[in-house]
MARKOLDREN-582353 format. One record per atom (N, C-alpha, C, O, CB): residue in one letter; x, y, z. Coordinates in steps of 0.02 Angstrom, whole numbers, plus 32768, in hexadecimal, padded with zeros to 4 digits. Glycine has a CB too. Example, Ala and Ser with C-alpha at 12.3 -4.5 7.8 and 13.67 -1.06 7.14 Angstrom:
residues 2
A82947EE48186 A82677F1F8186 A82947F5B8186 A82C87F5A81A7 A82357F2081C4 S82827F908162 S82AC7FCB8165 S82858002818A S829E80398192 S82C07FE2811E 
//
This chain:
residues 209
M0C9A3841CCC8 M0C533836CCD8 M0C3937FACCB0 M0C4437F5CC74 M0C293876CCC9 R0C1737CDCCD2 R0BFA3794CCB0 R0BB237A2CC9A R0B8D37C4CCBE R0BFC3756CCDD F0BA1378ACC60 F0B5D3793CC47 F0B3C374FCC3F F0B5D371CCC38 F0B5E37B9CC03 E0AFA3750CC40 E0AD53712CC36 E0AE136F6CBF0 E0AF2371CCBC2 E0A89371DCC42 K0ADA36B6CBE8 K0AE33696CBA8 K0AB236B4CB75 K0A7636BCCB83 K0AD83649CBAE G0ACD36C4CB3B G0AA336E2CB08 G0AA3372ECB09 G0A84374DCADE G0A5D36C9CB0E H0AC4374CCB3A H0AC33795CB40 H0AE337B6CB03 H0AC837E7CAE8 H0AE837ABCB7F K0B1C379CCAED K0B3F37BACAB4 K0B1337B7CA75 K0B0F37E8CA4F K0B813796CAA7 E0AF4377ECA6A E0ACA3777CA2F E0A8D37A4CA32 E0A7937C1CA00 E0AB3372FCA26 S0A6F37ABCA6D S0A3437D7CA73 S0A473820CA6A S0A213847CA4E S0A1237CDCAB9 T0A833833CA81 T0A9B3877CA77 T0AA73884CA2C T0A9438B9CA12 T0ADC3884CA9E R0AC63855CA0C R0AD2385BC9C4 R0A903860C99D R0A8A3887C96E R0AFB381EC9AA R0A603839C9B2 R0A1D383AC994 R09FD387EC99C R09DD3898C96E R09F13803C9B2 R0A05389CC9D7 R09E738DDC9E4 R0A063913C9B8 R09E3393EC99E R09F038EFCA2E I0A473910C9AF I0A693941C984 I0A50393BC93D I0A42396EC91C I0AB63937C987 I0A4B38FEC924 I0A3338F3C8DF I09EC390DC8D7 I09DC392DC8A5 I0A3638A8C8CC D09C038FFC907 D097A3914C903 D09753960C900 D0951397CC8D7 D095338F9C93F V099A3981C92D V099839CBC92E V09B539E7C8ED V09983A15C8D0 V09BF39E6C96B A09ED39CDC8D8 A0A0D39E5C89B A09E139DBC85E A09DB3A07C833 A0A5139C2C890 S09C139A2C85A S09953992C822 S095D39C5C81C S094E39DDC7E5 S0979394CC828 R093E39D6C854 R09073A07C853 R09213A4DC841 R09023A70C819 R08E43A09C897 R09593A61C85E R09743AA3C852 R098C3AABC809 R09813ADFC7EA R09AE3AB2C882 F09AC3A77C7EF F09C33A7AC7AA F09883A84C77A F098B3AADC74C F09E93A3AC798 R09523A5FC786 R09183A64C75A R08F33AA6C763 R08D53AC0C734 R08E93A2AC767 R08F63AC1C79E R08D33B01C7AB R08FC3B3DC795 R08E23B6BC776 R08C23B06C7F6 D093C3B3DC7A6 D09663B79C79C D099B3B70C766 D09B93BA2C750 D09873B8BC7DC G09A63B32C750 G09DC3B25C721 G0A1A3B0CC746 G0A263B1EC77F G09ED3B65C6F9 A0A403AE2C725 A0A7C3AC5C744 A0AB13AFAC750 A0AD03AFCC785 A0A983A8CC719 S0ABC3B25C71F S0AF13B58C725 S0AE13B8AC75C S0B0E3BA2C77E S0AFA3B7CC6E2 A0AA13B9AC764 A0A8D3BCDC795 A0A873BB1C7DB A0A7E3BD7C80B A0A4B3BECC780 S0A8D3B70C7E2 S0A863B51C824 S0ACA3B44C842 S0AEE3B17C82C S0A5D3B0FC81F G0ADC3B6BC874 G0B1D3B62C894 G0B1D3B2BC8C8 G0AE93B19C8E4 G0B323BA2C8B5 L0B583B0FC8D4 L0B5D3AD9C905 L0B4B3AF1C94B L0B2D3ACBC972 L0BA43ABDC905 A0B5C3B2FC95C A0B4D3B48C99F A0B023B47C9AC A0AEB3B33C9E1 A0B693B8FC9A8 G0ADB3B5EC97A G0A933B5FC982 G0A753B19C986 G0A483B0DC9AD G0A733B84C949 I0A903AECC95E I0A783AA6C95F I0A853A86C9A3 I0A593A67C9C0 I0A9A3A7DC927 M0AC23A8FC9BC M0AD43A70C9FC M0AAD3A90CA35 M0A993A6DCA64 M0B1F3A77CA08 A0AA23AD1CA32 A0A7B3AF2CA67 A0A343AD8CA68 A0A183ACBCA9E A0A7B3B3ECA5D E0A153AD0CA2D E09D13AB6CA2A E09CD3A6ECA42 E099A3A59CA5D E09B63ABBC9E2 A0A043A49CA38 A0A063A04CA50 A0A1639FFCA9A A0A1739C9CAB7 A0A3939DCCA28 G0A233A39CAB9 G0A333A3BCB00 G0A793A23CB10 G0A863A07CB44 G0A023A10CB26 L0AA83A30CAE1 L0AEC3A18CAE8 L0B1D3A51CADC L0B0C3A85CABF L0AFA39DFCAB7 T0B5B3A48CAF2 T0B8F3A7ACAE5 T0BAF3A6DCAA2 T0BA93A36CA86 T0BC43A78CB1E N0BD23A9FCA88 N0BF53A96CA48 N0C283A5ECA4A N0C323A3BCA19 N0C173AD7CA35 G0C473A56CA84 G0C7A3A22CA8B G0C5F39DBCA86 G0C8439ACCA7A G0C9D3A2ACACC A0C1D39D4CA8F A0BFE3992CA8B A0BF3397BCA43 A0BE03941CA37 A0BBC3991CAB0 F0C0039A7CA13 F0BF33995C9CD F0C263964C9B2 F0C133932C994 F0BF339D3C9A2 Y0C663971C9BD Y0C9A394BC99A Y0CA33903C9B0 Y0CBE38DBC989 Y0CD9396EC9A2 P0C8F38EFC9EC P0C9138A7C9FB P0C60387FC9D0 P0C643842C9CD P0C81389CCA45 H0C3138A2C9AF H0BFD387FC988 H0C073888C93C H0BF5385BC916 H0BB93899C99B F0C2238C1C927 F0C2838CFC8E0 F0C6C38F0C8D2 F0C833919C8F9 F0BEF38FDC8C8 E0C8A38DCC89B E0CCB38F8C889 E0CC63940C873 E0CF43968C87E E0CEC38CEC853 S0C8E3952C854 S0C863995C838 S0C3C39A3C82C S0C123976C832 S0CAE399DC7F6 K0C2D39E1C81B K0BE839F2C80A K0BD339CFC7CA K0B9839BCC7C4 K0BE13A3EC802 D0C0139C5C79B D0BF039A1C75E D0BD5395BC76D D0BA53945C74D D0C2D399BC731 V0BF3393AC79D V0BDC38F7C7B1 V0B9638FBC7CF V0B6B38D1C7C1 V0C0D38D6C7E3 L0B8B392EC7F8 L0B493937C817 L0B143944C7E1 L0ADD3929C7E4 L0B4A3970C84A V0B25396EC7B0 V0AF6397CC779 V0AE4393CC755 V0AAA392FC747 V0B1439AFC748 R0B163912C747 R0B0A38D4C723 R0ADC38A5C74B R0AAE3888C72F R0B4C38B0C713 E0AEA389FC78B E0AC23871C7B3 E0A7C388BC7C0 E0A4C3865C7C0 E0AE53863C7F5 A0A7738CCC7CA A0A3538EAC7D4 A0A0A38E5C795 A09CE38D7C799 A0A3B3933C7EA L0A2A38EFC75C L0A0738EAC71C L09F038A2C70F L09B73897C6FC L0A353901C6E3 S0A1D3872C71A S0A0B382CC710 S09D33817C73F S09A637F3C72B S0A4937FFC71C D09D6382FC77C D09A2381EC7AD D095E383AC798 D092B3818C79D D09B53838C7F2 A095D3879C780 A091F3898C76C A09023875C72E A08C6386BC72A A092938E2C75D M092D3862C6FF M0917383EC6C4 M08FA37FAC6D6 M08C737E5C6BB M09503836C692 S091A37D8C704 S09023796C71A S08BF379CC73C S08933771C735 S09353775C749 H08B637D2C762 H087637DCC784 H083E37E7C752 H080737CCC759 H087A3819C7B4 R084B3810C71E R0819381BC6EA R080837DAC6C6 R07CF37CDC6B4 R08313850C6B8 H083B37B1C6BA H08313770C699 H08053743C6C3 H07D83721C6AA H0874374EC68B T08113743C704 T07E8371AC732 T07A03732C730 T07723708C731 T0804371EC779 E07953773C72E E0751378EC72B E072F3779C6EA E06F43768C6EA E075137DBC730 L07543779C6B2 L07383765C672 L0724371BC674 L06EE3709C65D L076A3771C639 K074E36F1C691 K073E36AAC695 K0701369FC6C2 K06D83673C6B5 K07793683C6B1 R06FA36C8C6F6 R06BF36C3C721 R068036D7C6FB R064B36B8C703 R06C836EFC75F E0686370BC6D2 E064D3720C6A9 E063A36E9C677 E05FF36DEC66A E065D3761C683 N066D36C7C65B N065F3690C62C N0635365AC64C N060A363CC62C N06A13673C613 E0642364EC68D E061D3619C6B0 E05D4362AC6B9 E05AB35FDC6C4 E063D360CC6F3 T05C2366AC6B5 T057C367DC6BD T05553673C67C T05183677C67C T057836C6C6D3 G05793666C645 G0556365BC606 G053E369BC5E4 G05113699C5BA G051D362DC610 S055B36D4C5F7 S05443714C5DA S055D371EC593 S0545374BC570 S055B374EC606 G058C36F6C57D G05A336F9C538 G05CD3736C528 G05E1375BC555 G056836F8C50A I05DB3740C4E7 I06063776C4D2 I05E837BAC4E2 I060C37E9C4F2 I06143771C487 E05A637C0C4DC E05873801C4EC E05903811C536 E059B384BC548 E053D3800C4DA G058B37DFC561 G059637EBC5A8 G05DD3801C5B6 G05E9382DC5E0 G058637ACC5D0 A060D37E2C593 A065337F5C59C A065F383DC585 A06843862C5A5 A068137C4C576 I0641384FC54D I064A3892C532 I062A38C6C55F I064838F9C570 I062C3897C4EB R05EC38B9C574 R05CA38E9C59F R05E838E9C5E6 R05E3391BC60A R057E38D9C5A3 G060738B2C5F9 G062938B1C639 G066738DCC63A G068038EFC66F G063C386AC64B Y068038ECC5FF Y06BC3917C5F8 Y06A8395FC5E9 Y06C3398EC608 Y06E938FCC5C0 L067A3968C5BB L066639ACC5A7 L062839C1C5CC L05F039BCC5B3 L065A39AFC55B N063139DAC609 N05F939F1C631 N060F3A2CC65D N064B3A3AC663 N05DD39B7C65D K05DF3A4DC67B K05EE3A89C6A2 K061A3A7AC6DE K06453AA3C6F0 K05AD3AAAC6B9 S060F3A41C6FE S06383A30C738 S06823A2BC725 S06AD3A44C74A S062039EDC755 H06903A0CC6ED H06D63A06C6D7 H06F03A4AC6C0 H072C3A58C6C6 H06DC39D2C69E L06C43A73C6A5 L06D73AB6C68E L06F63ADFC6C7 L07293AFFC6BE L069B3ADAC671 V06D63ADDC701 V06ED3B07C739 V071B3AE1C769 V07393B00C795 V06B13B22C75F G07203AA0C762 G07473A79C792 G07893A62C776 G07983A26C775 G07203A3DC7A7 S07B23A91C760 S07F13A7FC740 S08213A5AC76F S08453A2DC759 S08143ABCC725 E08213A6BC7AE E08523A4DC7DB E08453A03C7E9 E087139DFC7FF E08533A73C81D E080739ECC7DB E07F839A6C7E3 E07EC3985C79F E07DA394AC79C E07BA399DC810 G07F639AAC76A G07E33992C728 G081C3975C6FF G08503960C719 G07C439C8C703 C08113975C6BE C083F3956C68F C0880397EC68A C087E39BAC67C C081F3950C649 P08BA395FC695 P08F93982C690 P090A3997C649 P092F39C7C63F P09313958C6AC S08EF3974C618 S08FB3987C5D2 S08DF39CDC5C5 S090139F8C5A9 S08DD3954C5A2 A08A139D7C5D8 A08813A18C5CC A08A23A50C5F5 A08A43A89C5DF A08373A14C5DD A08BB3A3FC62F A08D83A72C65B A09213A81C64B A09383AB9C656 A08D33A5CC6A2 L09463A50C631 L098F3A57C62F L09B03A48C5EC L09EE3A48C5E8 L09AD3A2BC661 L09893A3DC5B8 L09A63A25C579 L09E03A50C560 L0A143A34C54E L09723A22C545 P09DA3A93C55D P0A133ABAC544 P0A523AB0C56E P0A8A3AAFC554 P0A013B04C544 E0A4A3AA8C5B0 E0A843A9DC5DB E0AA03A57C5D3 E0ADD3A4EC5D6 E0A703AA9C624 I0A753A26C5C9 I0A8C39E1C5C1 I0ABB39DDC585 I0AED39B9C587 I0A5139B1C5B9 S0AAB3A00C54F S0AD439FDC513 S0B1A3A19C51D S0B473A0BC4F6 S0AB23A23C4DB R0B243A3FC553 R0B653A5CC562 R0B8B3A36C599 R0BC23A4AC5AC R0B5D3AA5C576 Q0B6D3A01C5B1 Q0B8C39DAC5E7 Q0BC339ADC5CB Q0BC639A2C58F Q0B5739B0C60B P0BEF3994C5F7 P0C233965C5E1 P0C043927C5BF P0BCA3917C5CB P0C4E394FC61C E0C2B3907C596 E0C1338CEC56F E0BF53898C59B E0BC2387AC589 E0C4B38B0C546 Q0C13388BC5D4 Q0BF93856C600 Q0BB23866C618 Q0B883839C61D Q0C27384DC63D T0BA538A5C626 T0B6138B9C63B T0B3038B2C601 T0AF8389CC60B T0B613901C654 R0B4638C6C5C6 R0B1A38C0C58B R0B0B3877C57A R0AD43867C565 R0B3A38E3C54F K0B3C384CC584 K0B313805C578 K0AFF37E9C5AB K0AD437C0C599 K0B7337DEC57B A0B0537FFC5EA A0AD637E8C61D A0A8F37FFC60C A0A5F37DAC614 A0AEA3803C663 Y0A89383DC5F4 Y0A483857C5DE Y0A2D382EC5A4 Y09F2381CC5A3 Y0A4E38A1C5CA E0A58381FC574 E0A4437F9C539 E0A2837B5C54C E09F5379FC531 E0A7F37F0C509 E0A483793C57B E0A313751C590 E09EB3755C5AE E09C0372DC59F E0A623733C5C3 R09E13787C5D9 R099F378EC5FA R096A37A4C5C7 R0930378FC5CB R09A337C2C634 L097E37CEC598 L095037E5C564 L093737AAC53A L08FB37A4C52E L09713819C537 L0965377FC524 L09533746C4FA L09273716C520 L08F936F8C503 L09913723C4E1 A0934370DC561 A090A36E1C58A A08C236FCC58D A089236D6C588 A092736D9C5D0 Y08BC373EC597 Y087A375DC59B Y08553756C558 Y081A3743C557 Y088137A8C5AD V08783764C522 V08583761C4E0 V0844371AC4CE V0811370FC4AE V0887377DC4AB T086C36EAC4E2 T085B36A3C4D6 T081A3691C4F8 T07F0366FC4DB T08933675C4EF T081036A9C535 T07D2369CC559 T079836C0C537 T076136A5C532 T07D836B2C5A2 L07A336FDC521 L076F3723C4FE L075B36FFC4BD L07213700C4AA L0787376BC4EF A078C36E1C49C A077F36BFC45C A07553681C464 A07393667C433 A07C036ADC43B E074F3667C4A1 E0727362BC4AD E06DD3636C49B E06B83607C48F E072D3615C4F5 H06C83676C499 H06833687C488 H06783686C43C H063F3688C425 H067036CBC4A4 L06AE3684C416 L06AA368CC3CE L06B9364BC3AA L06EA3629C3BB L06D936C3C3B6 S06903639C37A S069B35FBC354 S06C73608C317 S06DC3641C30C S065735DCC33F H06D435D4C2F1 H06FE35DAC2B5 H06D535EBC277 H06E835DAC23F H07253599C2AA V069D360CC281 V06733622C249 V0694365FC228 V06AB368CC24B V062A3632C260 G06963660C1E6 G06B2369AC1C4 G06FC3691C1B5 G0719365EC1C4 G06A736D9C1EC S071936C5C197 S075E36C1C180 S079136D6C1B4 S07CC36C6C1AD S076736EBC143 V077C36F9C1E9 V07AB3712C21B V07AB36E3C257 V077636D6C274 V07983759C231 P07E536C8C26B P07E9369AC2A4 P07CF36BAC2E5 P07D636F7C2ED P08313681C2AD P07B33692C311 P079836ADC350 P07CB36D5C379 P07BA3709C395 P077D3676C37A D080936BDC37C D083A36E1C3A5 D08493726C389 D08543755C3AF D087936B9C3AB R084A372CC347 R0856376EC329 R081B379CC334 R082437D7C342 R08653767C2DD R07DF3782C32D R07A337AAC33A R07A037BFC383 R078D37F7C393 R07633784C326 A07B23791C3AF A07B237A1C3F6 A07E337D9C406 A07D53806C42E A07C23763C420 M081E37D7C3E6 M084F380CC3F0 M0833384FC3D6 M083D3883C3F5 M089237FBC3CD G0811384DC39D G07F23889C382 G07BD38A5C3B1 G07BA38E1C3BB G07D3387BC33E I07953879C3CE I0760388EC3FC I077F38AEC43A I076938E2C451 I07343852C410 F07B3388DC456 F07D238A8C491 F07F338ECC483 F07ED391AC4AA F08063877C4AD S081538F1C44A S08363930C438 S08023968C431 S080E39A0C446 S085D3928C3F6 L07C93958C413 L07933989C40C L0779399EC450 L076D39DAC45B L075A396CC3E1 M0770396FC47D M0756397FC4C0 M078739ACC4E6 M077239DDC506 M0749393FC4E7 V07C7399CC4E2 V07F939C5C505 V07F93A0CC4EB V07F73A3CC512 V083F39A7C4FD G07FA3A14C4A9 G07F93A57C48B G07BA3A7DC49C G07BD3AB9C4AA G08013A53C441 T07823A5BC49B T07423A7BC4AC T07433A96C4F3 T072F3ACFC4FF T07083A4AC4A4 L075C3A6DC521 L075E3A82C567 L078D3ABDC571 L077F3AEBC597 L07723A48C594 Q07C63ABCC54F Q07F63AF3C555 Q07D73B34C53D Q07DF3B68C55D Q08353AE4C52D I07B53B33C504 I07963B70C4E9 I075E3B88C517 I07573BC4C524 I077B3B63C4A2 A07353B59C52F A06FE3B6CC55C A07183B8DC59C A06F93BBBC5B6 A06D43B2EC56E R07513B76C5B4 R076E3B94C5F1 R078D3BD8C5E3 R07963C01C610 R07A33B66C60E A079E3BE5C5A4 A07C03C23C593 A07913C5FC58D A07A73C98C593 A07E63C1BC553 V07513C53C581 V07223C8BC578 V07053CA0C5BB V07043C79C5EA V06EA3C78C547 T06ED3CDEC5BD T06D13CF8C5FC T06853CF2C600 T06693CF2C637 T06E43D40C604 D06653CECC5C7 D061B3CE8C5C5 D06063CA0C5D5 D06153C72C5B0 D06003CFDC57F E05E33C98C60D E05D03C55C624 E05A23C33C5F2 E05A83BF7C5E7 E05AE3C59C668 S05743C59C5D6 S05463C3CC5A5 S056B3C25C567 S055D3BEFC54C S050F3C6EC592 L059B3C4DC550 L05C33C3AC517 L05EC3BFBC525 L05F13BCFC4FB L05F13C73C502 A06083BF7C561 A062F3BBDC574 A06053B7DC572 A061C3B49C55B A064C3BC6C5BB E05C73B82C589 E059B3B48C588 E05883B35C541 E05813AFAC531 E055C3B55C5B1 D05803B67C515 D05723B5AC4CF D05AD3B36C4AE D05A43B09C485 D05613B9BC4AA I05E93B4BC4C0 I06253B2CC4A5 I06283AE2C4BA I06393AB7C492 I06653B52C4BE L06183AD6C4F9 L06183A90C511 L05E63A66C4EB L05F63A2FC4D5 L06083A8EC55D E05AA3A80C4E1 E05773A59C4BF E05893A4FC476 E057C3A1AC459 E05333A7DC4C4 G05A83A81C458 G05BF3A79C413 G05F43A43C40F G05F63A1DC3DF G05DB3ABBC3F8 G061F3A40C441 G06523A0BC443 G063339C6C44B G064A3996C42C G06833A18C47B V05FF39C1C474 V05DC3982C47C V05C0396BC439 V05C83931C426 V05A33989C4B1 E059F3999C417 E05803987C3D7 E05B53972C3A4 E05AB3941C37F E055739C3C3BB A05EC3995C3A2 A06213984C372 A06413941C383 A064F3919C356 A065739BCC371 A064C3935C3C3 A066A38F6C3D8 A063C38BBC3C8 A06533886C3B4 A067A38F7C424 L05FB38C5C3D2 L05CB3890C3C2 L05C83883C377 L05BB384AC361 L058638A3C3DB M05D338B6C34F M05D638ABC307 M0610387EC2F4 M060A3854C2C7 M05DB38EEC2E3 L06493887C316 L0682385BC309 L06733813C31D L068F37E4C300 L06C03874C32E A0648380BC34F A063A37C9C369 A05F937ABC34E A05E83773C35F A063637CBC3B3 Q05D537CFC323 Q059137BCC312 Q058C3779C2EC Q0556375DC2E8 Q057237F2C2E8 E05C33760C2D2 E05C0371FC2B0 E05AF36E7C2E1 E059A36B1C2CD E06013710C28D T05BA36F4C322 T05AF36BFC353 T058136D3C38B T057C36B0C3BD T05F036A9C36F T055F370BC383 T05313720C3B8 T04F2373BC397 T04EE373EC35A T05513756C3E6 R04C2374DC3BE R04843766C3A1 R049037A9C380 R04C037CCC393 R044D376CC3D7 P046837BCC350 P047237FCC32D P04713836C35E P044E3835C390 P043C3806C2F8 V04983869C34E V049A38A4C378 V045838C9C375 V043E38D6C33E V04D438D2C364 A043D38DBC3AF A03FE3900C3B0 A040A3947C399 A04383968C3B2 A03DF38FFC3F6 T03E2395FC36C T03E839A3C353 T03A539C5C359 T037039A5C35B T040139A4C30B K03A73A07C35B K03693A2DC35F K03443A26C31C K03613A26C2E6 K03783A79C36F S03033A20C321 S02DA3A19C2E4 S02DE3A59C2BB S02D63A90C2D5 S02913A08C2F6 A02E93A4EC27B A02EC3A88C24E A02A63AA3C242 A02763A7DC242 A030E3A75C20B T02A13AE3C238 T02603B02C229 T024A3AEDC1E4 T026F3AF7C1B4 T02633B4FC22F P02103AD0C1DD P01F93AB9C19A P01FA3AF2C168 P01E63B2AC178 P01B23A9CC19E A02113AE4C12C A02143B18C0F8 A01CD3B2BC0E4 A01A23B00C0DB A023D3AFFC0BB Q01C23B6AC0DC Q01803B81C0C7 Q01773B75C07C Q01A63B7DC055 Q01763BCCC0D7 S013D3B61C06A S012E3B54C023 S01283B96BFFF S011A3BCAC01C S00EF3B2AC01B G01323B93BFBF G012C3BD0BF97 G01643BD5BF66 G018E3BA8BF60 G012B3C0DBFC4 D01653C0CBF41 D01983C17BF0E D01DD3C17BF2F D01E63C36BF63 D018D3C58BEE8 G020D3BF5BF11 G02513BF5BF2A G025D3BC4BF60 G02943BC1BF7B G02623C38BF42 A02293B9BBF73 A02313B6BBFAA A025B3B31BF92 A02683B02BFB9 A01ED3B52BFC3 
//
């Protein structure tokens, strides 16, 4: 059977898109090839002309998801929202509930650490590219270099999102997110406006004040 030009690439693209969403939603280990191919509207036999193994699919789906997040960050940079915009663009309710379209680090980090070295290297490359873009918001003020502070901010955001997703209380999850925003802004405060805090209750005058 003959296919139109570009058919193979579009099929491969569809498999990666479906796998990327399923991995982030259900986990890479829990996502079987049969389910991925069925959701993509393909038979199991159509997998191997495109990928040598599931490990290869995991690597490519992970790299693709990381690149997409990086593109979104660069787009946010163009709006001039600054480091606070980048932080709040990550730590918000939409990202909390939208794991299948969200950051693969927050969704898959424990699994990534158990992947083959080639997959971990691919993740590392995309991670450093993302952090480099995040660091563009930070100047060389202070003793900690911008790239190191940016890595700290990103690590804090990932951990915050993971914990917020782990709890069942929606109000608590939102408090965790906001706490993460405040902490991340503290790491970045050398180059951004001071973090807004609730006004403290004035101390009452009198003995012991």
